[in-house]
C-alpha positions in Angstrom: -48.1 -36.9 26.4 -51.0 -38.0 24.1 -54.5 -38.0 25.5 -57.6 -39.2 23.6 -60.5 -36.9 23.4 -64.1 -37.7 22.5 -64.7 -37.7 18.8 -63.5 -39.5 15.7 -59.8 -38.5 15.9 -57.6 -38.5 19.0 -56.1 -35.1 19.9 -52.6 -35.1 21.1 -51.9 -33.0 24.2 -48.2 -32.4 24.5 -47.6 -28.7 25.3 -49.0 -25.7 27.1 -50.2 -22.5 25.4 -47.3 -20.6 23.9 -47.2 -17.0 24.9 -44.5 -14.3 24.9 -45.9 -12.8 28.0 -45.7 -16.2 29.8 -49.3 -16.3 31.1 -50.3 -19.0 33.5 -50.9 -22.3 31.7 -54.4 -23.4 31.1 -55.6 -26.2 33.4 -58.5 -28.5 33.4 -61.2 -27.5 35.8 -63.3 -30.6 35.7 -63.8 -33.9 33.8 -63.0 -33.9 30.1 -66.1 -33.5 27.9 -64.5 -31.9 24.8 -66.5 -30.0 22.1 -69.4 -31.4 20.2 -69.1 -32.0 16.5 -71.2 -29.0 15.8 -69.1 -26.7 17.9 -65.9 -27.9 16.2 -67.1 -26.5 12.9 -67.9 -22.9 14.1 -65.3 -20.2 14.7 -66.1 -17.3 17.0 -65.0 -13.8 16.0 -63.0 -11.3 18.1 -62.1 -7.7 17.3 -61.1 -6.9 20.9 -60.3 -8.8 24.1 -63.0 -11.3 25.0 -65.8 -10.3 27.4 -67.5 -12.6 29.9 -70.3 -13.5 27.5 -67.8 -14.7 24.9 -65.8 -16.8 27.3 -69.0 -18.3 28.7 -69.9 -19.4 25.2 -66.6 -21.2 25.0 -67.0 -22.9 28.4 -70.5 -23.9 27.4 -69.1 -25.7 24.3 -70.6 -23.5 21.6 -67.5 -22.9 19.5 -64.2 -24.6 19.3 -62.2 -22.0 17.4 -61.7 -18.3 17.2 -60.5 -15.9 14.5 -58.9 -12.7 15.6 -60.0 -9.8 13.3 -59.2 -6.1 13.0 -56.0 -4.1 13.0 -54.2 -2.2 15.7 -55.3 -4.0 18.9 -53.1 -7.2 18.7 -49.9 -6.0 20.3 -47.5 -8.8 21.2 -48.6 -8.7 24.9 -52.3 -8.4 24.1 -52.2 -11.3 21.6 -50.4 -13.6 24.1 -52.8 -12.6 27.0 -55.9 -13.0 24.8 -55.0 -16.4 23.5 -54.1 -17.7 27.0 -57.5 -16.5 28.3 -59.3 -18.2 25.4 -57.4 -21.5 25.9 -58.0 -21.4 29.6 -61.8 -21.2 29.0 -61.6 -24.0 26.4 -59.6 -26.2 28.7 -62.4 -26.3 31.2 -63.7 -28.7 28.5 -60.4 -30.5 28.2 -59.8 -29.5 24.6 -57.9 -26.6 23.1 -59.3 -24.1 20.6 -58.1 -23.4 17.1 -57.0 -19.7 17.0 -56.5 -18.0 13.6 -55.5 -14.7 12.1 -55.0 -13.3 8.6 -51.2 -12.6 8.5 -50.5 -12.3 4.8 -48.0 -9.4 4.9 -48.5 -6.0 3.4 -51.9 -4.5 3.9 -53.4 -7.6 5.6 -51.3 -8.1 8.7 -53.2 -8.4 11.9 -50.0 -8.5 14.0 -48.3 -5.3 12.9 -45.2 -6.2 14.9 -44.8 -9.6 13.2 -43.6 -10.9 9.8 -44.2 -11.1 6.9 -42.6 -7.7 6.8 -43.1 -7.6 3.0 -46.3 -7.7 0.9 -46.6 -10.9 -1.2 -46.0 -8.9 -4.4 -42.7 -7.6 -3.0 -41.3 -11.0 -2.2 -38.6 -11.5 -4.8 -38.1 -15.3 -4.7 -39.4 -18.5 -3.2 -36.5 -18.4 -0.6 -37.7 -15.0 0.5 -41.3 -16.2 0.7 -40.2 -19.1 2.8 -38.1 -16.9 5.1 -41.0 -14.5 5.6 -43.4 -17.3 6.4 -40.9 -18.8 8.8 -40.7 -15.5 10.6 -44.5 -15.3 10.7 -44.7 -18.8 12.1 -42.3 -18.1 14.9 -44.2 -14.9 15.9 -47.6 -16.6 15.7 -46.4 -19.6 17.7 -44.9 -17.3 20.4 -48.4 -15.8 21.2 -50.5 -18.9 21.0 -51.9 -18.6 17.4 -51.9 -21.8 15.4 -53.5 -21.0 12.0 -52.5 -18.4 9.4 -55.2 -17.6 6.8 -52.4 -17.2 4.2 -51.1 -17.4 1.6 -53.2 -15.8 -1.1 -52.5 -17.9 -4.2 -55.0 -16.3 -6.6 -53.6 -15.1 -9.9 -54.8 -11.7 -11.1 -55.4 -11.1 -14.8 -53.2 -8.8 -16.8 -55.2 -5.7 -15.8 -54.9 -6.6 -12.1 -57.8 -6.6 -9.6 -58.8 -5.7 -6.0 -56.2 -8.0 -4.5 -53.3 -5.7 -5.5 -50.1 -6.5 -3.5 -51.8 -9.3 -1.6 -51.2 -11.6 -4.7 -47.7 -12.7 -5.4 -47.8 -11.9 -9.1 -49.7 -12.2 -12.4 -48.0 -15.5 -13.3 -49.7 -18.7 -12.2 -46.4 -20.6 -12.5 -44.6 -18.1 -10.3 -47.5 -18.1 -7.8 -47.3 -21.9 -7.7 -43.6 -21.8 -6.6 -44.3 -19.0 -4.1 -47.3 -20.9 -2.7 -45.2 -24.0 -2.1 -42.5 -22.0 -0.4 -44.8 -20.0 1.9 -46.8 -23.1 2.9 -43.6 -24.9 3.7 -42.2 -22.0 5.8 -45.3 -21.8 7.9 -45.9 -25.5 8.4 -42.3 -26.6 9.0 -42.5 -24.3 12.0 -45.9 -25.7 13.2 -48.4 -23.1 11.9 -51.2 -24.4 9.7 -51.2 -22.6 6.4 -54.3 -21.7 4.3 -54.4 -21.5 0.5 -57.0 -18.9 -0.5 -59.4 -18.0 -2.1 -60.4 -21.2 -4.0 -61.0 -21.5 -7.0 -59.5 -18.1 -7.3 -60.4 -14.4 -7.1 -57.8 -13.2 -9.6 -60.5 -12.4 -12.2 -63.0 -10.9 -9.7 -64.4 -7.5 -10.5 -64.4 -6.5 -6.8 -64.0 -7.6 -3.3 -66.5 -10.3 -2.2 -66.7 -8.6 1.2 -68.4 -5.6 -0.4 -70.9 -7.1 -2.9 -72.1 -10.2 -4.8 -69.3 -11.0 -7.2 -69.9 -13.1 -10.3 -66.8 -14.3 -12.2 -68.0 -15.0 -15.7 -64.7 -16.3 -17.1 -64.7 -19.5 -19.2 -64.1 -22.8 -17.4 -60.7 -23.4 -19.1 -59.5 -20.0 -18.0 -60.5 -20.7 -14.4 -58.9 -24.1 -14.5 -55.6 -22.4 -15.4 -55.8 -20.5 -12.2 -55.9 -23.7 -10.1 -52.2 -24.3 -10.6 -51.0 -22.5 -7.5 -53.7 -24.2 -5.4 -52.5 -27.6 -6.8 -49.0 -26.6 -5.8 -50.2 -25.7 -2.2 -52.1 -29.0 -1.9 -49.0 -31.0 -3.1 -47.0 -29.1 -0.4 -49.4 -30.5 2.2 -51.3 -27.3 3.0 -53.6 -28.0 6.0 -56.5 -25.7 5.0 -58.0 -24.3 1.8 -60.3 -21.2 2.0 -63.2 -21.3 -0.4 -64.4 -18.0 -1.8 -68.0 -16.6 -1.8 -67.8 -15.5 -5.4 -70.1 -17.1 -8.0 -68.5 -19.1 -10.9 -71.3 -19.9 -13.4 -69.0 -21.7 -15.8 -67.9 -24.1 -13.0 -71.3 -24.5 -11.4 -74.4 -23.8 -13.4 -76.4 -23.5 -10.2 -74.8 -20.1 -9.6 -74.2 -20.8 -6.0 -71.2 -19.1 -4.4 -68.2 -21.4 -4.3 -68.4 -22.0 -0.5 -72.0 -23.4 -1.2 -71.0 -25.5 -4.2 -70.4 -29.2 -3.9 -69.3 -29.2 -7.5 -66.5 -26.8 -6.7 -65.5 -28.2 -3.3 -65.9 -31.9 -3.7 -65.5 -32.0 -7.5 -62.6 -29.6 -8.2 -60.8 -29.3 -4.9 -61.2 -32.8 -3.4 -61.5 -35.0 -6.4 -59.4 -33.2 -9.0 -56.8 -31.6 -6.8 -56.8 -34.4 -4.2 -57.1 -32.2 -1.1 -57.9 -34.1 2.1 -57.6 -31.4 4.7 -59.9 -28.8 6.2 -62.0 -26.5 3.9 -62.7 -23.2 5.5 -65.2 -20.6 4.2 -64.4 -17.0 3.4 -66.6 -14.8 5.6 -70.2 -16.0 5.6 -71.4 -12.5 6.3 -70.3 -11.5 2.8 -73.3 -10.3 0.7 -73.5 -13.3 -1.6 -73.4 -15.7 1.4 -75.6 -13.8 3.8 -78.5 -13.8 1.3 -78.7 -17.6 1.5 -81.2 -18.8 4.1 -79.8 -21.2 6.7 -76.3 -20.0 5.6 -74.3 -22.2 7.9 -76.3 -25.4 7.0 -76.0 -24.9 3.2 -72.3 -24.2 3.4 -71.8 -27.3 5.5 -73.9 -29.5 3.2 -71.8 -28.3 0.2 -68.6 -29.5 1.8 -67.3 -26.5 3.8 -65.8 -27.9 7.1 -64.9 -24.8 9.1 -67.3 -21.8 9.1 -66.1 -18.3 9.7 -68.1 -15.1 10.0 -67.3 -11.4 9.9 -69.2 -10.7 13.2 -69.7 -12.5 16.4 -73.5 -12.3 16.4 -73.5 -14.0 13.0 -71.2 -16.7 14.4 -73.7 -17.4 17.2 -76.6 -17.6 14.7 -74.6 -20.0 12.6 -74.0 -22.4 15.5 -77.7 -22.2 16.5 -78.8 -22.8 12.9 -76.7 -25.9 12.5 -77.8 -27.2 15.9 -81.5 -26.7 15.0 -81.2 -28.1 11.4 -79.3 -31.2 12.5 -82.3 -32.4 14.5 -84.3 -33.2 11.3 -81.5 -33.9 8.8 -79.4 -37.1 9.0 -77.5 -35.9 6.0 -76.4 -32.7 7.8 -75.6 -34.8 10.9 -73.2 -36.9 8.8 -71.6 -33.9 7.2 -71.0 -32.3 10.6 -69.4 -35.5 11.8 -67.1 -35.7 8.7 -66.1 -32.0 9.1 -65.4 -32.3 12.8 -63.2 -35.3 12.2 -61.0 -33.3 9.8 -60.8 -30.4 12.2 -59.8 -32.8 15.1 -57.2 -34.3 12.9 -55.9 -30.7 12.3 -55.8 -30.1 16.1 -53.9 -33.4 16.5 -51.3 -32.3 14.0 -50.9 -28.9 15.7 -50.4 -30.7 19.1 -47.6 -32.7 17.6 -46.0 -29.4 16.5 -46.0 -28.0 20.0 -49.3 -26.1 19.6 -51.9 -25.4 22.3 -53.0 -28.3 24.4 -54.8 -28.8 27.7 -52.9 -30.2 30.7 -54.1 -32.1 33.6 -54.6 -30.6 37.1 
């Protein structure tokens, strides 16, 4: 059954939270209020089951999504129990959360018991990539997770780089085929896929989580690496993750990509035609964290969904946006635009049998 929620896009409510452990379905405790536009754009961060303070933050409408980080704690039972508890808190507001993980396969696999069982570099064909993604989608759906921050569609140079087996190959044409297959495998089974890390980390000298990375390659060379992203966009990928590396040949301002309107609105939206949700790589990365009012500047540049590597940083991001919006009509308009895209994503997930709040 479809039920309109406050905001620019109606959310469809057609199913209960999926969970292998069969927890009690989330129910609405009081009148529907939904989440504010600002809350829609901020994801909380969990590396362990949520405490009272975290759940209260959800009930108070201060975040509308959660990313589950860390390895080893998300057993099948724990994942199902945690997502059900999170959704129960969210449904006191009448609107489900977005819940995401990094489930790429290989060394980045938050759910150790779930596919992909192979690292991207070990997937031998598009049909294998699709089958691996379908397996991941079934597993994620069974425990109430609705976004996979995968696939990595960056193309490493001939010498390779820090991504290692996380990348499909050194061939951008092969990566384009694998991207299309992996995205299709996830989304056909109702899990939103995320092409990352736009406009590419294949030529990065190191991991952006560990330092400020400047990719000095010529614009023409960087444009070559966009092919797999274009393939993912054409396959209908729901999210694109924007990196925090700096690309001086693409944006002379030398802002990290997640803070660059030239890269997000010019390359990704105008040139590649992407209309879905842009999500930042971690805004606690060194290049991002050094920017004052981090959340505000990322939002103004065109980043829709903001993620952080730590929960305290997520709380600060929400507070920063809320404070800065009071004196900035431009920021208010951007937040409205971003929230509309995020609500459209939630509506799509609901039509795929994703989490939804049910009446009493």
